[in-house]
C-alpha positions as CSV (number, residue, x, y, z in Angstrom):
1,M,35.7,-222.8,82.7
2,T,33.6,-219.8,81.7
3,G,33.3,-218.0,78.4
4,G,30.7,-216.5,76.2
5,H,32.6,-213.2,75.5
6,D,33.6,-212.0,72.1
7,L,36.6,-210.1,73.6
8,V,38.4,-210.2,77.0
9,V,40.3,-207.0,77.9
10,I,43.0,-207.3,80.6
11,G,43.6,-203.9,82.2
12,G,41.3,-201.0,83.1
13,G,43.4,-198.0,82.1
14,A,43.2,-195.8,79.1
15,A,44.1,-198.6,76.6
16,G,41.7,-201.1,78.2
17,L,38.9,-198.6,78.3
18,G,39.5,-197.7,74.7
19,A,39.4,-201.4,73.7
20,A,36.4,-202.3,75.8
21,R,34.4,-199.3,74.6
22,A,35.3,-199.8,71.0
23,A,34.3,-203.4,71.1
24,A,31.0,-202.7,73.0
25,G,30.2,-200.0,70.5
26,A,30.5,-202.5,67.7
27,G,28.0,-204.8,69.5
28,A,30.5,-207.3,70.9
29,R,30.1,-209.0,74.3
30,V,33.0,-207.6,76.3
31,L,34.6,-208.6,79.6
32,L,37.0,-206.1,81.2
33,V,39.3,-207.7,83.8
34,T,41.1,-205.2,86.1
35,D,42.9,-205.6,89.4
36,G,42.1,-202.0,90.3
37,P,39.3,-199.5,89.7
38,P,38.7,-198.7,86.0
39,G,40.5,-195.6,85.0
40,G,43.9,-196.8,85.9
41,D,47.0,-194.7,86.3
42,C,45.8,-191.7,84.3
43,T,42.7,-191.1,86.5
44,F,44.2,-191.9,89.9
45,T,48.0,-191.3,89.7
46,G,48.7,-189.7,86.4
47,C,47.2,-187.1,84.1
48,V,44.2,-186.2,86.2
49,P,45.9,-185.5,89.6
50,S,49.0,-184.0,88.0
51,K,47.2,-181.6,85.7
52,T,44.8,-180.6,88.5
53,L,47.8,-179.7,90.7
54,I,49.6,-177.9,87.9
55,E,46.5,-175.7,87.3
56,A,46.1,-175.0,91.0
57,A,49.7,-174.1,91.4
58,G,49.6,-171.8,88.4
59,R,46.6,-170.0,89.9
60,G,48.3,-169.6,93.2
61,L,46.0,-171.8,95.3
62,P,47.3,-172.9,98.7
63,F,48.5,-176.5,98.7
64,D,45.6,-177.7,101.0
65,D,43.0,-176.2,98.6
66,A,44.8,-177.7,95.6
67,V,44.8,-181.2,97.1
68,R,41.1,-181.0,98.0
69,R,40.3,-179.9,94.4
70,M,42.5,-182.7,93.0
71,R,40.6,-185.3,95.0
72,S,37.3,-183.9,93.9
73,V,38.3,-183.9,90.3
74,I,39.6,-187.5,90.5
75,A,36.2,-188.6,92.0
76,Q,34.3,-186.7,89.3
77,I,36.2,-188.3,86.4
78,A,36.4,-191.7,88.0
79,A,32.6,-191.8,88.2
80,T,32.4,-191.6,84.4
81,E,34.4,-194.9,84.0
82,D,33.6,-197.0,87.0
83,A,32.0,-200.4,86.9
84,A,28.5,-199.0,87.0
85,A,29.2,-196.6,84.2
86,L,30.8,-199.4,82.1
87,R,27.9,-201.7,82.7
88,A,25.6,-199.1,81.4
89,E,27.7,-199.3,78.2
90,S,27.2,-203.1,78.0
91,I,30.7,-203.8,79.3
92,E,31.0,-206.5,82.0
93,V,33.7,-205.7,84.6
94,R,35.4,-208.3,86.8
95,R,37.8,-207.2,89.5
96,G,40.7,-209.6,89.9
97,R,44.3,-210.4,88.9
98,A,44.6,-212.1,85.5
99,R,47.1,-214.8,84.7
100,F,47.5,-216.9,81.5
101,V,47.4,-220.6,82.1
102,A,47.4,-221.7,78.4
103,P,46.9,-220.2,75.0
104,G,43.4,-218.6,75.1
105,R,42.9,-219.4,78.8
106,I,43.0,-216.8,81.5
107,D,42.8,-217.5,85.2
108,V,41.2,-214.6,87.2
109,D,41.5,-215.3,90.9
110,G,40.8,-219.0,90.5
111,T,38.2,-218.8,87.7
112,V,39.5,-219.9,84.3
113,L,38.1,-217.9,81.3
114,A,38.1,-219.0,77.7
115,A,39.4,-216.1,75.7
116,R,39.7,-216.8,72.0
117,R,40.3,-213.0,71.4
118,Y,41.8,-210.7,73.9
119,V,43.7,-207.5,74.4
120,V,46.5,-207.1,77.0
121,A,46.4,-203.6,78.3
122,T,48.0,-203.7,81.7
123,G,50.0,-200.5,81.4
124,A,53.2,-199.6,83.1
125,A,54.5,-198.6,86.6
126,P,57.2,-196.3,87.8
127,A,60.7,-197.6,87.1
128,V,63.1,-197.2,90.0
129,P,66.9,-197.1,89.2
130,S,69.3,-199.4,91.1
131,V,71.0,-196.7,93.1
132,P,72.7,-198.1,96.3
133,G,70.7,-197.2,99.4
134,L,67.6,-196.1,97.5
135,A,65.6,-199.0,98.7
136,D,66.1,-197.8,102.3
137,V,64.9,-194.3,101.5
138,P,61.1,-193.5,101.7
139,Y,61.1,-192.1,98.2
140,L,58.0,-191.0,96.3
141,T,56.9,-192.0,92.8
142,T,54.0,-190.9,90.7
143,E,52.0,-193.6,92.6
144,T,52.5,-192.0,96.0
145,V,53.4,-188.3,95.4
146,F,49.7,-187.3,95.2
147,D,49.2,-188.7,98.7
148,L,51.2,-185.9,100.3
149,A,49.1,-184.0,102.8
150,A,51.5,-181.1,102.8
151,A,54.0,-179.6,100.4
152,P,57.5,-180.5,101.6
153,G,59.9,-177.8,102.5
154,S,62.4,-179.1,100.0
155,L,62.2,-181.8,97.3
156,I,64.8,-183.6,95.2
157,V,63.4,-184.7,91.8
158,L,65.5,-187.5,90.4
159,G,64.8,-187.3,86.6
160,G,64.4,-184.3,84.3
161,G,62.0,-185.8,81.8
162,P,58.4,-184.8,81.3
163,V,57.0,-186.0,84.6
164,G,60.0,-184.8,86.6
165,C,59.8,-181.3,85.0
166,E,56.1,-181.0,85.5
167,L,56.1,-181.9,89.2
168,A,59.3,-179.9,89.9
169,Q,57.7,-176.7,88.7
170,T,54.4,-177.5,90.3
171,Y,55.9,-178.0,93.8
172,A,58.2,-175.0,93.4
173,R,55.1,-172.9,92.8
174,F,53.7,-174.3,96.1
175,G,56.7,-172.9,97.8
176,T,58.9,-176.0,97.9
177,R,62.6,-175.6,97.4
178,V,63.2,-178.0,94.4
179,T,66.4,-179.5,93.0
180,V,66.2,-181.5,89.8
181,V,68.9,-184.2,89.2
182,E,69.2,-185.4,85.6
183,A,71.8,-187.7,84.2
184,A,71.7,-186.2,80.8
185,D,73.3,-182.9,80.1
186,R,69.9,-181.1,79.7
187,L,66.3,-181.3,80.8
188,L,63.8,-183.1,78.6
189,P,66.5,-185.0,76.7
190,G,63.8,-186.6,74.4
191,H,63.0,-183.2,72.9
192,E,65.1,-180.8,70.8
193,P,67.9,-178.8,72.5
194,A,66.2,-175.5,72.0
195,V,63.2,-176.8,74.0
196,S,65.5,-177.8,76.9
197,A,67.2,-174.4,76.9
198,V,63.8,-172.6,77.2
199,I,62.6,-174.7,80.1
200,A,66.0,-174.6,81.9
201,D,66.0,-170.8,81.7
202,V,62.4,-170.6,83.1
203,F,63.2,-173.0,85.9
204,A,66.3,-171.0,86.9
205,R,64.2,-167.8,87.0
206,E,61.7,-169.6,89.3
207,G,64.4,-170.7,91.7
208,I,64.6,-174.4,90.7
209,T,68.1,-175.8,91.2
210,L,69.3,-177.9,88.3
211,R,72.0,-180.6,88.5
212,L,72.4,-181.7,84.9
213,G,74.8,-184.3,83.7
214,A,74.7,-185.6,87.3
215,Q,74.6,-189.3,88.0
216,A,73.2,-190.4,91.4
217,I,75.4,-193.1,92.9
218,E,74.1,-193.4,96.4
219,A,71.1,-192.5,98.5
220,G,70.8,-192.0,102.2
221,T,68.5,-190.7,104.9
222,T,70.8,-188.4,106.9
223,G,68.7,-185.4,107.9
224,G,66.0,-186.1,105.4
225,V,67.2,-187.5,102.1
226,T,70.7,-187.3,100.6
227,L,71.8,-188.2,97.1
228,R,75.5,-188.5,96.5
229,L,76.5,-187.7,92.9
230,A,79.3,-189.1,90.7
231,D,81.2,-185.8,91.0
232,G,81.5,-186.2,94.8
233,S,78.9,-183.6,95.6
234,Q,75.7,-184.2,97.6
235,V,72.1,-183.0,97.3
236,H,69.8,-182.8,100.3
237,G,66.1,-182.5,100.6
238,D,63.2,-183.3,102.9
239,R,61.7,-185.7,100.3
240,L,62.8,-187.5,97.1
241,L,60.6,-188.0,94.1
242,V,61.9,-190.7,91.7
243,A,60.8,-189.8,88.1
244,T,63.1,-191.9,86.0
245,G,60.7,-193.5,83.6
246,R,58.3,-196.4,83.6
247,R,58.4,-200.2,83.1
248,P,55.7,-202.5,81.6
249,T,53.3,-204.1,84.1
250,T,53.4,-207.8,83.1
251,G,54.5,-209.5,86.3
252,G,52.2,-212.3,87.2
253,L,50.6,-212.5,83.7
254,D,52.7,-215.5,82.7
255,L,53.0,-214.4,79.1
256,P,54.9,-217.5,78.0
257,A,52.0,-219.7,78.9
258,A,49.9,-217.9,76.3
259,G,52.7,-217.9,73.7
260,I,53.1,-214.1,74.0
261,A,56.6,-212.8,73.4
262,A,58.2,-209.9,75.3
263,D,61.3,-207.9,74.4
264,D,64.3,-207.5,76.6
265,R,62.7,-204.7,78.6
266,G,59.5,-206.7,79.2
267,H,57.3,-205.0,76.7
268,V,54.8,-207.1,74.9
269,V,55.9,-207.6,71.3
270,T,53.3,-206.4,68.7
271,D,53.2,-206.0,65.0
272,A,51.9,-203.0,63.0
273,H,48.3,-204.2,63.8
274,L,49.1,-204.5,67.5
275,A,48.8,-208.3,67.3
276,T,51.0,-210.3,69.7
277,T,52.8,-213.5,68.8
278,A,49.8,-215.5,70.2
279,P,46.8,-216.2,67.9
280,G,43.9,-214.0,68.8
281,G,46.0,-211.9,71.2
282,Y,46.5,-208.2,70.9
283,A,48.1,-205.6,73.1
284,A,47.8,-201.9,73.5
285,G,49.1,-199.0,75.5
286,D,52.2,-198.6,77.7
287,V,52.7,-202.4,78.0
288,T,53.7,-202.4,74.3
289,G,56.5,-199.8,74.8
290,R,55.0,-197.6,72.1
291,M,54.0,-194.0,72.7
292,P,53.6,-193.6,76.5
293,F,50.6,-191.3,76.5
294,T,47.0,-191.7,77.6
295,H,45.6,-190.5,74.2
296,A,47.9,-192.9,72.4
297,A,46.9,-195.8,74.7
298,F,43.2,-195.1,74.1
299,A,43.8,-195.0,70.3
300,M,45.8,-198.2,70.4
301,G,43.1,-199.9,72.5
302,R,40.4,-199.0,70.0
303,I,42.5,-200.3,67.1
304,A,43.5,-203.5,68.9
305,A,39.9,-204.3,69.7
306,G,38.8,-203.5,66.1
307,N,41.5,-205.8,64.7
308,A,40.7,-208.6,67.1
309,L,37.0,-208.6,66.1
310,S,37.3,-207.9,62.3
311,R,39.1,-209.4,59.3
312,R,39.7,-205.9,58.1
313,R,42.7,-204.8,60.2
314,Q,44.0,-201.3,60.8
315,R,47.6,-200.4,61.3
316,Y,48.6,-198.3,64.2
317,D,50.6,-195.3,63.0
318,P,51.9,-192.9,65.7
319,A,53.3,-190.4,63.2
320,A,50.5,-187.8,63.8
321,T,50.2,-188.4,67.5
322,P,51.1,-185.2,69.5
323,W,53.3,-185.1,72.6
324,V,52.7,-182.5,75.4
325,V,54.7,-181.6,78.5
326,F,52.5,-179.6,80.8
327,T,55.2,-177.3,82.2
328,D,54.8,-173.5,81.9
329,P,55.4,-172.8,79.1
330,E,54.0,-176.0,77.7
331,V,56.0,-178.1,75.3
332,A,54.3,-179.9,72.4
333,R,55.5,-181.7,69.3
334,V,54.2,-183.9,66.6
335,G,55.7,-185.7,63.6
336,L,59.4,-185.1,62.7
337,T,61.8,-182.9,64.5
338,E,64.1,-180.6,62.5
339,A,67.0,-183.0,62.8
340,Q,64.9,-186.0,61.7
341,S,63.8,-184.1,58.6
342,V,67.3,-183.4,57.3
343,G,67.5,-186.5,55.1
344,R,64.0,-185.8,53.7
345,G,64.8,-182.4,52.3
346,G,63.2,-180.7,55.3
347,R,62.7,-177.0,55.6
348,V,62.0,-175.2,58.9
349,A,60.0,-172.1,59.8
350,Y,60.7,-170.5,63.1
351,L,58.8,-167.9,65.1
352,P,59.9,-166.8,68.5
353,M,57.2,-166.0,71.0
354,T,58.7,-162.5,71.4
355,E,57.3,-161.8,67.9
356,M,53.9,-163.3,68.6
357,D,51.4,-160.6,69.7
358,R,49.3,-162.9,71.9
359,A,52.4,-164.0,73.9
360,V,53.4,-160.3,74.2
361,T,49.9,-159.4,75.6
362,A,50.1,-162.2,78.1
363,D,53.7,-161.3,79.1
364,A,54.6,-164.9,78.3
365,T,57.2,-164.7,75.6
366,D,59.3,-167.7,76.5
367,G,59.3,-170.2,73.7
368,F,58.8,-170.5,69.9
369,V,57.0,-172.3,67.1
370,T,58.8,-174.4,64.6
371,L,57.1,-176.1,61.6
372,V,58.9,-178.6,59.5
373,A,57.9,-179.2,55.9
374,G,59.3,-181.4,53.1
375,P,58.9,-181.9,49.4
376,R,56.1,-183.9,47.9
377,R,56.8,-186.5,45.3
378,L,56.6,-184.9,41.9
379,L,55.4,-181.6,43.3
380,G,58.5,-180.7,45.4
381,N,58.0,-177.7,47.6
382,L,55.1,-176.4,45.6
383,G,52.6,-174.8,48.0
384,G,55.2,-174.7,50.7
385,G,55.7,-178.5,50.7
386,R,54.0,-181.0,53.0
387,I,53.9,-180.4,56.8
388,L,56.1,-183.1,58.4
389,G,56.2,-182.0,62.0
390,A,56.1,-179.2,64.5
391,T,57.5,-178.2,67.9
392,V,55.8,-175.6,70.0
393,V,56.9,-174.1,73.3
394,A,54.3,-171.6,74.5
395,G,51.7,-170.9,77.1
396,R,49.1,-172.9,75.2
397,A,51.3,-175.2,73.2
398,G,49.1,-178.2,74.1
399,E,46.2,-176.6,72.3
400,M,48.3,-175.1,69.4
401,I,49.8,-178.5,68.4
402,H,46.5,-180.0,67.1
403,E,46.4,-177.9,63.9
404,P,49.9,-179.1,62.9
405,A,48.8,-182.7,64.0
406,L,45.9,-182.5,61.6
407,A,48.3,-181.2,58.9
408,V,50.7,-184.1,59.4
409,A,47.9,-186.6,59.4
410,T,46.5,-185.4,56.1
411,G,49.7,-184.5,54.4
412,M,48.6,-180.9,54.2
413,F,50.4,-178.2,52.2
414,A,52.1,-175.6,54.4
415,G,50.4,-173.0,52.2
416,R,47.0,-174.2,53.2
417,L,47.8,-173.5,56.9
418,A,49.0,-170.1,55.9
419,Q,45.9,-169.3,53.8
420,A,43.4,-170.3,56.6
421,T,42.3,-167.2,58.4
422,H,43.2,-167.3,62.1
423,A,41.6,-165.1,64.7
424,Y,43.8,-162.3,66.1
425,P,45.3,-162.2,68.6
426,T,45.3,-165.9,69.5
427,W,48.0,-168.3,70.3
428,S,47.2,-170.3,67.2
429,Y,47.8,-167.3,65.0
430,G,51.5,-168.2,65.5
431,I,50.9,-171.3,63.5
432,Q,49.7,-169.3,60.6
433,L,52.6,-166.9,60.8
434,A,55.1,-169.8,60.8
435,A,53.4,-171.6,58.0
436,A,53.5,-168.5,55.8
437,Q,57.3,-168.5,56.0
438,F,57.2,-171.5,53.6
439,V,55.8,-169.3,50.8
440,T,56.9,-165.8,51.6
441,A,58.8,-163.6,54.0
442,I,57.0,-162.9,57.3
443,G,58.6,-160.2,59.6
444,G,61.8,-160.8,57.7
445,R,61.8,-164.5,58.3
446,R,61.6,-167.3,55.6
447,A,61.8,-171.0,56.0
448,R,65.3,-172.3,55.9
449,P,66.9,-175.8,55.2
450,A,66.8,-178.1,58.2
451,R,70.0,-178.6,60.2
452,A,71.1,-181.6,62.1
453,V,72.3,-179.7,65.1
454,R,70.7,-176.5,66.5
């Protein structure tokens, strides 16, 4: 049995890297165990390749050029987090598959490690629905779609969530005929209905066929790929991309041997400090079933490592963590939605992109800004009230959301956002215009009470 490490991190994705780097930065002796190259899904099959293709498609690059650029970018970013780079940060890396054999004991390909403190950060993998015949179809997932050497003539995207929408629009812009099949009655069902309406309208204008409220009941390979839907109709395409969510990667870990509990979906159970049910054990990232984002995973990893190594423990609070969908326009949100704020006395400021000069100059007026504010204890709505959340649909929503995220994190008065001078004409100027509605009329608009249904 080997040991001598202050912290063992299992998994080399965003959460694992966050944990390992935080621990090493605190002077701890860290071992990172990973069964693949450090960087994980985000670098090789997630954020990096998808956003590179999205950018390339938006610029009108041919698919061959886009793929070459994607592979170059992956290599460039991977080099900043490979084993050599991590060793330079005093992080020991061991390639292999980890398996618990007892509490505080981890077998890595035949070598048993003593791990008094550890972080499980093994991430998640694509979830594939149990559609009859699907197993016999050469479908794509986010783990294989970036291996395509040529853009297919036609593509069925099963799933209209963030990943499905991003890749549907990307391939449509490369010239692929795309059909999105979504079981819910709207795209992006995890977001507000107004968001779904904007993206559906944009997709329709770009020639993307939408089959909403459509349940796939059978898959086949007649003349490419065929999906039979519950209403009796069929959808045909050259290729099929399954984008129906993710499942935690815990197979082979033998969590019960360590005393680590998992929920009914297989996610590692953690408390507010990211501690598992096993002494000295913590978990971070997608394997916990909390916020499924790279930036959230990295933050969780840092907190989990800090809590494992210190008696002063920090809570993980996702309230001010932003969400971004990289469609065009982008979709971003943070904190409470309008519907969620109704019971908290929420008020909502709304600004359509048609009234935002930067959007008009860019000829990109699809979307809106909504800010949600609520009363402070004792002070009520003085100063516009406290910022509780925001939803932005705009060409640069992913950048615009960070000012509201800071406001949510600090409990900022809406009036302070309105008072801060914003450069004109910028996308973020829309945040100021929306915030001002909590204290005065702007373009005839004032903040209104939140409503449960929009």
